[in-house]
Structure formats: structure tokens, C-alpha cells
N, C-alpha and C positions, 0 to 999 in steps of 0.2 A: 504493500498498501503507501508505503514511505520510504523512499531512497535518500540516504544521507551521502554526499560525497565528498571525502577529505582529501587534500590536496597535502602531502608532507614533502619535506625536505628540511635535512639536519635539523630536526626538531625534537631532539633526547632530550633536552630539558624540560620540556612541558607538556609533550604529547600525551602521556601517560595519565595525567591529570584531566586531559582533555577527553581520552577515550573513556576514560570513568566515570564522567559526568553525562556522557552520553548513556551508558549501560545501566545508569541511576535514575533515566527520567522515568516520569510518570505513563507516559505511552511508549511501548516497548513495540509495536506494530511496526518496524523497519527493519530494512537491513544497511551498514555503514561498508560503504564502497572506498578504500582506501588507496588511493595512487602515490607510490613513492618516486618522487621528481630525482632519481639517482642519487641519492643520501651518500654523503662520507662520513657519516658516522656512524652510531647503532639506532637508527631511527629505524631501519627495515628489519632488524631484528626482534627490536619491541613490538612493530606491528604485527608480525609473524607470530610471536605468543600467545597474544590476544586472539589472533584467529585461528590457532589452533586449540584453544580454550573456549571459542566462541565458532564453531564452525558453520552454524545455519545463518549467524548473525554477521559476521564480518568477514569481507572479501577482499583480499589483498591484490595488487598489480604492482609492478616493479618497471618503471623506463630504462630502455637498454642506453638510451642518451636523453640527459637532460631536455627537457623540452623549451625552456628559454627564459623562463618565470613561470610563476604560480597561473597568473591570467592564462596563458597559455593550455597548464597542464588542466585547470577548471573546465576551461572551454572543452577538452576535448573529452572530459569525464560527462560533463554535460551533453553534447553531442550522443554520447555512447549508451546513457542512461536514460530510460523515459519512464517513469512510473506516473501512479496517480496523483502522487506529492514529491514535491525533490526538495533537499534541504543542501545550504552549503555550508562545508565547516571547517573552520581553521584551524590550525593544530596547536596554535598557543593559549587561544581561550579554555573557557570554563563555563559551560550551559548552564542555566539556572534549572532546577529538577525540572518543573514545569513548561519548558519552552517548547518542546513539539506539542505537548497539548495546547498550550497557548495560541499557537501559530495555526493548529490545525481546526480549534473552535473558530478563529478568526476567518480562513478561506472557506471553512464550510459554511458558515453565517455568508459569507459575498458569495457563494456559490448557489447559496438558496436564492441572492438578490437579482443576480444576472445570469444563472446558468452555469452548467459546468464546460457549455464550449465557449465559454468566454474566458480569452485568457487573462489570470489571475497571478497576482504578487502579494503577497504579505513580508512585512518586514517589521521590527521593532527598534525602541530604545536600547541604548547598551549604556552598561555601567562601567565606567571606566576604573582602572585599575592598574596598582605598578606590577612586577616582576613577584612580588610575594603575594599579591591579592590585596593588597592595602588601598582603600577606596580613593582616587583620586578626584572622580565626580561620579555624581549617582545617575546623571542624565547627561548623555554624549549630545544631544540636540542643543541642550541649554550651553555646555560647553562649547560646542562649535560654532555656537549661535547661527542655525541653519533652521530651516522649517521644513518637518515632513508633508506639511499640506501643502507645500509649492509642489503636486505633483504632475501639472500638466506637462506635454509635449514640449513644450516652450520652456520648460521651467527644466526639465530633464536635458535637454537637448547641449546646454551649458552647465550641467552641476549636478551632479548624482547627490541622492538624498538615502539612498538605503547602502547599509553595509552589507555585502554580500554574507558575513556571518552569520546575520540574523534573518535571512532572506525565506523563504517557502514560497515555491510557485506549482502551478496544476500542471497537468498532463496538455492542456489547449497551449498553454505558453511553450510547453519544453517542445512541443510539436514543429514549433516555428523557427528553431534553432538545429536546421540540420548541417550546416556548415561554418567552420571559423571566417569571420569575417577578414577581410582582406588587410583593413585595420581597425582595431579598438584599444580604446586606452585600457581598460579593466572590464572583465567578466562582469562583475554586479552592476555596474554603470551600463553596461550592453542589456543585461536584462532589463532593467528599468527601463530603458528606451523603449523595447518589445512592449512592454505591459505597458508603457503612455501613449504608445501610437495603435496598439491594437484591444487592448482590454483597460483593465482597473488595478490601481494600486491603493493596498489596504494598509494601516499603521496599527501598530500595538502602541500606545503611548504610555510604556514603561518599559523596562529593561529587561532582556531575559535573559543576558549571557553577562559574564564578568568578562570585559575586552581590555586583554594584558598589554600594556606598553611597557616594552622591554628595550628599546634603543635597536632592536634589529626589525622592526617591524616593516612590511612592503609599503602601507598605508599609513597608518597610526592616526591618531585623535590630536587633532592642535587646537588650542584655544585663538579665536579671534576676536582679538578685540581692538576697536576702533584705530585709535593713534598707532599701537604696535604693529597690527597689519598693515598698516599703510607703510610705515616706516620698512617693515619687511620687505613688502612689496617693493618698493623703491629700490632698496640695497639689493635685490635678488631680480631685477627686470629681465635679463634672459631664461633663467628660470618658469617664469612667470608667464614671459610671453610663451616660452614653447608650451606649456601647459596649456594656457588658452587656445593656442592652434593645433593643439591636438585634438581639442574639442570640435573644432571646424572641420577637421580630416576625419575625426569618427563620423559626425555627421553625414558626409560626405559618402562615407562607406556604408552607412546606415541607408540612405536614400537609394543609393546604387543597390543594394541586395534586396528591397521590400518595393521598390517603386512601384510593382506591379498590384501591389496590397493597400498601399498608402493613397489616401483620398486626396484630391487636388490642392485644397489648403495645407493639408499637411507635408506634401510635396514641394509647395511653394514657403513654407516656412523653413524645411530642411535646406532647400537648393538657398534661398537668401542666408542663411545662416552658413553655410559652407564656403560662398564665395566672399564673404567679410573681409579675409586676409588680404584679398585682390583688390579693396576698396581704397579709395583716398580716407584722409583722415575723419573728415566732413562726413563723408557716405557712412562711415562704419558705424558712427555714433547716429546717424538717421536710419539705418538698417534696424541697429538694435533697439532704439526706439520705439519704432514701428510694429516690430513682431515683438516685444517686451521680452526680449530675453537677457536681461542683465541678472547678474547673478544677485540670491538673497541678501538683504543687509546693507546698512549703510556704507560699514567699511568696503566691503566687497567691491560696491558699486563704485565707490570713489578710486578704489585700486585699480580698477576694470577700467575706467575712465582715462585714469593716468597712461597705461600700458596702451592702451588702443592710439593714444596721442604720441606717446614715445617711439612706439615700434613704427618701423618702416613697412610699406606697402610690399605684398608678395605678389610677382607675378609667376604664373605658371607657364 
């Protein structure tokens, strides 16, 4: 009924706690698929021991060659494993005991409202903790100053709101992902784009996991404070410009892959957003204003405007 997909790579420090938290869930109607991305530590040995002790619940795989990053390993698993419901799992977090139960209740509630043929995705808030599970922030949404309610396509195209480690999606959404995109920033952002374009996104406004921050996270949680964030952006313009341009490339990739399924208004939005890097500074601002694609929050908006005014026009 539920497939949980866990991508592992050199996770020997924390993966035991994570797997234990899955085995202690209030809902046990799931299979855990772990694909190790050619770890060089003892991670795969740890996984194999769990699989030997839980033969009907845990299935292990081992890449002969590293995939090139967690997003590629996850995407490969998402394409390969279709089920009534699919969840994504990072190797270094800890799931609260009722995470599956709450996610399942929410997505079933949505299926009652919209039908199971509607692509649906559910995500939750996170409790941010340090490497020893001491609480840093009770709410990721508040800490990162984001807004889970901003889940329309025009919002998602420029800023992801759902952490992959909190996501559950249904078969209707899974069936829309058959091949790895030509370009995507991260797998969870791609999933929310699919849900925003073709279905619905539901939110559980409370944490369901302990989101561990240990200095080695691929993404991680960052505080967005008005002045501090703007200073950070101005001192890292190259990095921030690259991130913004990646969102434009991703929009183009999404448009190319799903063009035949998108509405005319969706195609117009995605095309306009994808072409922003090629425009003059004034045209960039005008386009973002027209399609309402500024990122959420005062600090992010100011920082984004500064980046748009600083960066040079890109000619393809």
C-alpha cells in the first residue's frame, strides 16, 4: 500500500536511528526500499543487517556507480517504484511515530474530496534539530520564513515549499513521472511542480519529523532574516544568481516535458518564466510583476530584485 524510498550515501552516523523510527511507526503497512549510492563507509552493511532481520519489509539495492547526487538516486527510485502511496525518506532524520498515519489520513481526506485519479501530494512542517536531536526550531516554516499556503504553480515555479523528507504522494502523481527530466534542481521541487500543475498540494501544519542539521546536509534549514538575508545575498551574488537561473532552466525543462498536458495559461506562465534570463533588466521585473512570480517574503523579494538588477542578460 505504501512504498517508502530511502536514498543512502555514507550515512553510517545516523541511518540506524532513522530506520528504527520507521519500524516504530503507528502504521506498519509499508515496504521500505533503500538504494545505497555506492557508499564508501559501513552504511550498506548496516542496511543489509536490517534487511536480513526484516525480509518482508525492507528491500535493499546498491548502485554499482554513484548516481551523481541524492536527487538522481531519488528520481531513479521514484520512477521505478509505483504504489498506492509513496513517501521519501532521508537517511539522517528521525520520523515521529505517527508521521505515516498523519500523512495517510491527510491524503485520504484529499482523495475523498478530489478523487483518487487526481494527482495529490501531502507534506508537513518539520522540527529542526541539531546532530544530537536538540531542538533548534519547532517549526521550519517559521524558521525559514516561508509560507506553505503559497502552493500555486506561479509560486512553486520559483520557490519550493515542500521538503522531500515530509512528502507523501499518490499513484496518480507517481504515474506522471516516467523519465528523469533533462534538468531539475531537486527531486522534491519537481514533485511539487507536478502536483501544482496537475493536481493538489495538501499541508499538515505541524512537524512530523526531526529534521537533523549536522553541517553535511545537501540542502538544510536556513534562517531568513530581513537584513541578514539581504546582506548574505549581496555578498554571494554569484551563488544566488546561479540558483535563480536554475529555477528558470527547471521551468523550461518542465514545460518541454509536459507541454501536451499543460493548459494554455500554464504554458504561457512557464514559458515567460523560463525566458526571464534573456530579458533586459526592466523586462525581467515587468515579467515577474505580470505573472506574480516573486518569491515569498519581504527579504526574498528585495534580494531577488537586487539580483535581477545586478545580473547580466543571458543570451542563448
